[in-house]
C-alpha positions as CSV (number, residue, x, y, z in Angstrom):
1,M,107.3,131.0,110.6
2,G,106.6,134.5,109.8
3,K,107.8,137.9,110.9
4,G,107.9,139.1,114.5
5,A,109.9,138.6,117.6
6,L,110.5,135.1,118.8
7,Q,108.8,134.5,122.1
8,E,110.7,132.4,124.6
9,V,110.0,131.2,128.0
10,K,112.3,129.6,130.6
11,I,111.0,126.8,132.7
12,G,113.2,124.8,135.0
13,G,116.3,126.3,133.5
14,R,115.3,125.2,130.0
15,T,114.3,127.6,127.2
16,F,111.2,127.0,125.1
17,C,109.9,128.8,122.0
18,L,106.3,129.8,121.8
19,V,104.6,129.2,118.5
20,P,101.0,129.7,117.4
21,K,98.9,126.6,117.6
22,S,98.4,126.5,113.8
23,Q,102.2,126.4,113.3
24,Y,102.6,123.8,116.0
25,T,100.1,121.6,114.3
26,R,101.8,122.0,110.9
27,L,105.2,121.3,112.4
28,L,103.9,118.2,114.2
29,H,102.3,117.0,111.0
30,D,105.5,117.5,109.0
31,A,107.5,115.7,111.7
32,E,105.3,112.7,111.5
33,A,105.5,112.4,107.7
34,P,107.2,109.3,106.4
35,V,110.9,109.5,105.8
36,V,111.8,109.3,102.1
37,D,114.9,107.4,101.2
38,A,116.8,109.7,98.8
39,V,118.4,106.8,96.8
40,Q,115.1,105.0,96.3
41,F,113.4,108.3,95.3
42,G,116.2,109.0,92.8
43,R,115.9,105.5,91.3
44,R,112.1,105.8,90.9
45,S,112.4,109.3,89.5
46,I,114.9,108.3,86.9
47,G,112.9,105.2,86.0
48,R,109.8,107.2,85.6
49,D,111.6,109.6,83.3
50,I,112.9,106.8,81.2
51,R,109.4,105.3,80.9
52,K,107.9,108.6,79.9
53,K,110.6,109.0,77.2
54,R,110.1,105.4,75.9
55,L,106.3,105.9,75.7
56,K,106.7,109.3,74.0
57,L,108.9,107.5,71.3
58,G,106.2,104.8,71.0
59,L,108.7,102.1,72.1
60,T,108.0,98.9,74.1
61,Q,110.3,97.7,76.8
62,A,111.3,94.9,74.4
63,H,112.3,97.5,71.8
64,V,114.4,99.4,74.3
65,A,116.0,96.2,75.6
66,A,116.9,95.1,72.1
67,R,118.4,98.6,71.3
68,A,120.3,98.6,74.6
69,K,121.4,94.9,74.4
70,V,120.0,94.2,77.8
71,R,117.1,91.9,79.0
72,V,113.6,93.2,79.1
73,E,113.5,92.4,82.8
74,T,116.3,94.9,83.3
75,V,114.4,97.7,81.5
76,S,111.3,96.8,83.6
77,R,113.3,96.9,86.9
78,V,115.0,100.2,85.9
79,E,111.7,101.8,85.1
80,S,110.1,100.7,88.3
81,G,113.1,101.8,90.4
82,D,113.5,98.2,91.8
83,T,117.2,97.8,90.9
84,N,120.6,99.3,91.3
85,P,122.0,99.1,87.8
86,T,125.6,99.8,86.8
87,M,126.4,103.1,85.1
88,K,127.2,101.0,82.0
89,T,123.7,99.5,81.9
90,M,122.0,102.9,82.6
91,A,124.0,104.5,79.8
92,K,122.9,101.7,77.4
93,I,119.2,102.2,78.3
94,L,119.5,106.0,78.2
95,R,121.0,105.9,74.7
96,A,118.3,103.4,73.6
97,V,115.7,106.1,74.4
98,G,117.7,108.9,72.7
99,V,119.3,110.5,75.7
100,K,122.9,111.7,75.1
101,V,125.2,110.2,77.7
């Protein structure tokens, strides 16, 4: 929150910290932000990276699916982060887009 001594005040036996209004507003805003599920974020992030790699290589989802020996629907769900694939399936798809596993 910046340098300087922390200001405290006791009211009714409880200790409170005083913060500038601008910092209070920022903290309140941050506290009200939606909670991000880490697993869902990870799935979407990995899927987004796979899609970028596929597009960079000029491949369709059908090409990747054929290379990986999985269904096109599986590639689509992995790219969108709407699935929880096995490590075996992920390894196949990653290899299909040229990522060493």
